[in-house]
N, C-alpha and C positions, 0 to 999 in steps of 0.2 A: 468110644471110647475103652482104654487098657488101663490099668491101675500099674503105677508106677511107688518104686521107691526113692527117691531123692535127695541123696548124703552131701551133704552142703560142709564145706569146712571154711571157717572165717577167722578171720586174724582176729586173734584180742584185744587190741586198739579195741573202747565201747564204738565213739567215731565209726571208725570203720568197720567193726556188724551193721551198727544198727541201720547205719548206707547200706553195706549189703546188702541184707535181709529186705528193707524197704523197695531195695531195685530190682530183685529175685523176687519179692511179691507179687508186683506191682506188672514183671516180665510175666509171670503164675497167669494174673489175671487179663492183661491186653489178650494170654493165646488163652482164655477158653479153660485155663484149668481149673477142677476141680477139687481147694484141697479138704480132703475127711484129717490128715492127724499132723500133728507136729510133737515131734521127742526132740526136747535137749536135752542135748548128754554130757553137756559141760566139757570144760578146759582140758585136751591131754596130749601127750606128745606126737610129734611126727613122727611115723620111721625112716624123714630122712626129709634133711631140710629141704622149701617148696618158698622162693620169693625170697630166703634169708630170716628167717622162718622154722623158729624148733616146736612151737606150742601151738594150738587154732582151738576156735568151740566148735562142734561137731553138731550139727543139729540132723537128725531124719524128717524129711518131709514123708507124708503119704499124699498122690493126686493122680488125680481120673483125668484125663488129655488123650488126645487124640495123635494118633500115629505121626502124623505124619508134622502135627504143634511138638512136639518133643523134636524133631529133627533140625527146626527153626531155636526152638526156645537153645537147644546145644546151641548154635551157632553166635546167641544174644550174649548166653550166659561167659565165650570166648572171653569175650569183649567189656566185661565188667572186672573193674581191675580191686574193687574188694570181696572178691572170694575165690580159698584160695587155691581148690580144688571140690568139683565135684563129680559127680554119680549118678549116672536112670539106670534103676533097676527093673526090668519088667517084672512085676508080681502072676502068677500062673493062675 
């Protein structure tokens, strides 16, 4: 198991934020990820327009998961319409 930081940008609308977060957490749980820490970074301006939005809610997750499962999660997150952007970064 490796340690990753997962930065996610959700839409500002509460219903999309909650739905996206619930889907993300269930996807992580289904792929045997251990969530160590969740940091709410709040609302911020985006550097450029993403899906016709200029602002988003930033959340930083620290997770442990198998590297093969990270590739699977990458494909699953692309299908989640309630995520504006996400990025996995491996922690040494």
